[in-house]
C-alpha positions as CSV (number, residue, x, y, z in Angstrom):
1,M,127.7,100.8,-75.7
2,L,126.2,97.8,-74.0
3,I,124.0,98.8,-71.0
4,L,123.3,96.2,-68.4
5,T,121.3,96.1,-65.1
6,R,122.9,94.2,-62.2
7,R,122.0,93.9,-58.6
8,V,124.4,93.9,-55.6
9,G,126.3,90.6,-55.6
10,E,125.7,89.9,-59.3
11,T,128.5,89.6,-61.8
12,L,129.1,90.1,-65.5
13,M,131.8,88.5,-67.6
14,I,134.1,90.2,-70.0
15,G,135.6,87.5,-72.2
16,D,136.6,84.3,-70.4
17,E,138.9,85.8,-67.8
18,V,137.5,89.1,-66.5
19,T,134.6,89.4,-64.1
20,V,133.0,92.6,-62.7
21,T,130.9,92.2,-59.6
22,V,128.6,94.8,-58.1
23,L,129.6,95.0,-54.4
24,G,127.4,97.8,-53.2
25,V,125.3,100.8,-54.1
26,K,125.1,103.9,-51.9
27,G,123.4,107.0,-53.3
28,N,124.9,107.7,-56.7
29,Q,128.0,105.6,-56.1
30,V,128.5,102.0,-57.1
31,R,131.3,99.8,-55.7
32,I,132.5,97.2,-58.1
33,G,135.1,94.5,-57.9
34,V,137.1,93.5,-60.9
35,N,138.9,90.2,-61.3
36,A,141.3,90.1,-64.2
37,P,144.6,88.4,-65.1
38,K,147.7,90.4,-64.0
39,E,148.5,91.1,-67.7
40,V,145.2,93.1,-68.0
41,S,145.5,96.7,-66.7
42,V,142.5,98.0,-64.8
43,H,142.3,101.7,-64.0
44,R,139.7,104.3,-63.3
45,E,139.3,106.5,-66.4
46,E,140.9,109.6,-64.8
47,I,144.0,107.5,-63.9
48,Y,144.2,105.9,-67.3
49,M,144.0,109.3,-68.9
50,R,146.9,110.6,-66.7
51,I,149.0,107.5,-67.6
52,Q,148.4,108.2,-71.3
53,A,149.3,111.9,-70.9
54,E,152.5,110.9,-69.2
55,K,153.4,108.4,-71.9
56,N,152.7,111.2,-74.5
57,S,155.0,113.6,-72.7
58,Q,157.8,111.0,-72.5
59,Y,157.5,110.1,-76.2
60,P,156.4,113.2,-78.1
61,G,155.3,112.5,-81.6
62,Q,154.5,108.8,-81.0
63,D,151.1,107.3,-80.4
64,A,150.9,106.2,-76.7
65,D,149.1,103.0,-77.8
66,D,152.0,102.0,-80.1
67,D,153.5,98.8,-78.8
68,N,156.9,99.9,-80.0
69,A,157.0,102.8,-77.6
């Protein structure tokens, strides 16, 4: 895991097309903004896990990451 330190208003790049900007910090919460192409899905982890669970229940026996699903 890469660990970075950023201040409010600073941005990090993921590849050539995705940026993550720190918008604010309040207590133990950090607001971030993500710019990514429409083809790139961006979800909070708990939402991503729910989507994967729903895919697994729709296609039992298949890997949810399988592009053929």
